[in-house]
N, C-alpha and C positions, 0 to 999 in steps of 0.2 A: 731709891725706895723709902717710903715714910711708914711709920709705924701706925696702928690702929689708934694709938693714944693722942697722936697729933691732930691738930685742928687744920684740915685741908684748906680751909678758907685763907689761913695764914701762910701755908706752905706752897699752895698751888694758885692761890689768888681767886678773885671773884668775877673775873670776866673770861669769856669763852676765847680761846685761841686756836692756833694750828694744832695745839698738843693738849688741850683741855676742852672737853665737851661736857654740856649739862643737859640732863634729860629729867623731866617730870612727868611721869606717866600717872601719878596718883595711885593710892592704894587700892582703889576699886579697879584699877586696869590690870588685867592678867599680863605679867611680863612675857608669857608665851606668845602672846600676840604682837610682840613688840621685837621678837628675836631678830627678824630680818633687817629692822633699822639698826639694832644694836650691833648685828655681825657686820653691816657695812661700815659702821664707825670703827670697829676693831680692824677691820681690814685696812681702813685709810690710816689709823694710827701705826700699824705694822709696816706700811708702805713708807711712811715716814717721809714724805716729800720734803718738808722743810729741814730735814736732817737734825732733828731735836733729840733723837734717841728713842722715840716712841711717844707715848702720851696716856692721857687718863680720860675715863669715861666715868662721870659722876650720875648716879641716878638718885632722884630725890632733891635736885636743885633746879630752880627755874632759869630760864633764860637771862633773867635779870641778875642772876648769882645769888639767889636767896634760898637758903634751905627751906623745904616745905614741911618736912616732918611726917610726911604721908607715905613714905616708900615702905614696900612690903619687904622686910628683910628676914623672911623665915628661911629656914634650911632648905626647903624645897625651891624657892625662888633662887638662891645662891648656887644650887646644885644645877639648875637649869641654865643659868648663866656661865658657869664654869665648863658646861658641857658644849659650849660653843667652840671651844678649841678642838675637841674630839669627834664632832658629829659629821665631819668630812664636808662641810659646806665652804670653810676657809682653808684655802690651799695656797701655798705651803703652810702648815701649821704656825701661828706665831706662839711667843711665849706669853702666857695670859694669866693673871692671878685676879682672884675676886674675894674681897672681903667687906664687912661692914666698919665703916670709919665715921669720924665726926666731921661735920662741917657747919661752923656756926652754933656749934653745941649740940646739933641734931643729927641723928643717924641717916646716913646715906650708904648706898652701895658704890664701892669703887672698883672699877675694873682697870687694872693697870697693864698696858700693851707695851712690850719691847719691840723695838725696831727689827725688823726682819733681815736676817744676813743674806736672804735669797729672795729679794723681791724682782718682780711684782707679785704681791699676794693677791688671790682672787676670792670674791664671795660669790658663789654660785656662777663661776665662770667670768665674773667681771672684775676688773681692777678698779679700787676705789682709793681717792686720795683726798687730802685736806690741806689744800694751799693756804687756807686761812680759817676762820671760825664757821666753817660750812663744808660739808661732804659733797662730793660730785664724783661722776664717773671719769676714770682717767682717760685723757685722749691720747693720740699717737705719740706726741712729745713727752706726755708724762711717762709713759711706758718705756720709751726710748731712754729717758733719763734713769728710770729705776733699774732698767736691764743694764745699763753701763755702769751702774754704781756698785754692783756686785763685786766682791774681792774673790777672784777665782782662787788663789793660793790659799786664802785663809778660811774659806767657807768649807762646808762638808765637803766629802771626797765625791760624792755623787754629781756635784755642780762644779767641779773643777774641769780645767780644760784638758783634753786627752792630746797631748803633744803629739805630733806626727801623723794625726788623722786629718780628713777632710770630709766634706759634705759628700763625697762619692762613697764614703763607707756607711752612709744612712740610707734606709728604704725610705725615700721621700714619698713615694706613692702610698705607703703606709701611713705616713705622718698626714698627707691631705685627706685620705679617706676615712681613717679611724681615730688617728690619735687626736688630731686638732678639733673635730667635732665633739670629741669626749672631754676635752679640756676647756673649751671656750664656748661661752653662751653664743647661740645661733644668731642673735640679733647683732652681737658684736662682730661675728664672722661677716654678716652681709654688709656691715657699715664701712669696717674700716679699709679694706683693700690693701692692707701692709704686704710689702714684699716678703718672699719666703724668708730671708735672712732675719728680718724683724720678728717674724713669728717665730722662728726657732729659739732667738735669743729670749725673747719674752716668756717662753716656757721652760727656760734653763736647759734647753737641749743643745745649745751652742753657745759660743761667746764671740763678741766682735761683729762689727757690721761691715768694715772695709774688707777684711780677711776673716771670715766666719769659719770657726773651727769648732767641732763637736765637743761636747763635754762628756763626762762618764755616763751621766744619766742618757744622753743622746745615743751613745753606743748600747746602753742596757735595753732600751726600750724600742730602738729604731735599726740598730746596727744589723747589717747582714751576717757578721761573725763576730760578736763581741769578745770571743776568747782569743782572737788574734792579739788584742790590746789589754785585755783582762783576763788573764789565763783561767781563773777558777769560775767564770761565768756561765756554769752549765750545770745540768742535773745528771747524776749517775744513778740508774735504776738497776736493782739486780734482784731477781726472784730466785729463792733457792727452794729445792724440794727436800725439806728437812727442817730441823731446829737449830742448826749451827752453821759456822762458816765453812765447815767441811762437807756439808751435803751438796749433792749435785746442783748445778746451776740450771734452772729451767729457761730464763730469759735474763739477758743483759743488754742495756742501751745507754747510750749517751745522748742525751738531749741538749744540743747546742743551738743556739739561735738567740734572738732577741726575747724579752720577756712575753711578748705576744705570741710568737711562735713557740716557745717552750710550754706556755700554758696551754696552748691548742693542742700540743702533742701529749701533754702529761695527762690531761682529762680522760681521753678515751683509753690511755695505757692503765691508769688506775681502775677505771670501770672494768676493763678486761680481766683484771686479776682478782676482782671481788667475787666471792663465792657465797652462795645462799645456804642457809640453814632452816631447820623445821623448828618452829616456835609453837608451844601449845596455848591454844585459845579456846579454853573450855574444852568441849567434846571434839574440836576441830583442830587441825595444825596448819598454821600459816607459814610463808616463807618470809624470812628477813636476811639481810645482808650480815655476814660476818663483822663487818666494820662498816660504820656509817660514811658514805663517800663526803658528806659535808665536812666531818672531821679530818679526814684525810686531805681534802682539799685545803681546808684552813692552815693545816700544818705546813704543808708544802709551800703555800703562798706566803706565809708568814717567814719561812726559812728564806725565800728569795728576796723578801723586803728587808730582813733585818741582818743578813749575813754580812761578813767582812769582805768587801771586794777590793779593799786596798791592799792589804798585806798578807792575804791567804790565797794561795794557788789551788787549794782543795775545792771540790764542788760540793753542791748540796748532794747529800746520799741518802736514797730511798731504799732500804734493804728490807726485803719481805720474805718472811720466814712462814712455816705452816702454821705457827701458833702467834705470831706477832709481826708487827711492821714497826721498823725503827727509822726515824728521819733524823739526819746528822746535820747540823748547820755550823759551818765555820764561822765563829765569831761569838765570843762571850757577851756578857752584860755590858751595856753601854750607858754612859751618863749617869742618869740617876738610879739606874737598875742594878741590883746587886744579887748575888745568889741568894740571899734570905728574903728578898721582896720581889722576885721577878714576876710572881703571879698577881701582884697588887699594884705595881708602879710600872708605868711604860715611858720609854724615850725612844729616839729614832736616830739610829747611826746614818741612815740614808733618807732625810726628810722629803727631798723632791721626788725620789723613787717611791716612798710611800704615797705622796699626793698623787703621782701617775698612777700607781696601782688602784687607788681609791676611785680615780676617775673613770678608769678603764673597767671597773666593776669586779676586780680581783679581791678587793678588800671591801668588807661591809662599812665597818666602822673602826675608828682607831682605839687601841686599849680594850678591846673586847675578845681578842682571839683566843685566850685561854679559857675564859668563860663559855665560849661558844664550843669550843672542843669537848670541854667537860659535860656541857649539856647534851651535845649530840651523842656522846657514847652512853651516857646515863640513860637516854631515850631508846638507844638501841639495845642496852643490856650488856654493854662492855665494861670491863673494870675502869677504874680511874686511870688517866694518863699518868706515865712515870718520866718525870724530867731529871735529866743529869745536867748540871749547869756548871762550868768551870770558867777560868779566865779566858781561854782560847776557844771554846765550842759549847754548843748548845744541843742537846738531843732530847728527842721524844719518843717514848715506846708505847704504843697502844697494843693491848692484847685482844685476841680473838674473843668474841661473845660465845658463851657455853651453848 
């Protein structure tokens, strides 16, 4: 990494390479209209086909390697570019930094992309690579190289090999009918005709081509019963008729299965337990829910996405009292997240699972969960959510609207 005080013409060079791209859109061109082009380049740098460790994209430099001095470096533009990491189009999310730097003494925008630990990375369902000073869509051989490059023991837990399992543990019909179309662009599916094993490894669901073994991610999203191998991978739901744990139990269920199955069962269960209340609207009274379904759904999906599957055997718990709902997630802050910044900073213990849940529609955007929960509660008239975060767990309590 280079500081903003360095002249990048000296540290990076003035010729485009497989790890250095120049873009000159001019001040008159809104970067918003170029995000797709930039996103493909970010994707290619993250895939790091030449194994350089990532790369840089400099906006405000011509193809000839000359700084133009015409780039818009406003805060709005920088935020727009930084949002490429979290808008859900690039999956798995790469490490991306955006800042203003100097090139030949003039301001440029620098996007620095670290090589992904879990390639292939895709932009809008397509993998892009940069074998030289140009970007192209990855072919079958490129994707095979990228898939084989992953280090199953060193990467995130969700992409590690699940020793002792086989493809018989995965619902391959679900993969073909629902998961694959959600993750990969339809044109790519129509063109490549790759065997099943290649498709599974390309999407981090399995590892190895001669002897293909599921990963933790494969079990979580496609497994017939992930808890055989990942004991805590289920949701426990308890509805009490009262205000504490000593109250009679009205309903108790354990939701076991893959993420798709659990989500399909959790939605009607939550809706069945929602009660209505009367809200004054001028001279009339209208009905509103005691809790907004959107907030409950967001809390539960985020718990499934962020929980610690590696070392905790406890389930995600949804505990419903007469005056509140508590959701307990085994897994404390991870990475850059701390107990004092959890509502402002985000990081991902399970990056490939997060990508899968985004593509399947269970997550809307990255890094916006707490904001969406607060907004939904405010619109419905509920108090602010209450968070309790420690090193080993994360719980959220939402209280009934008056």
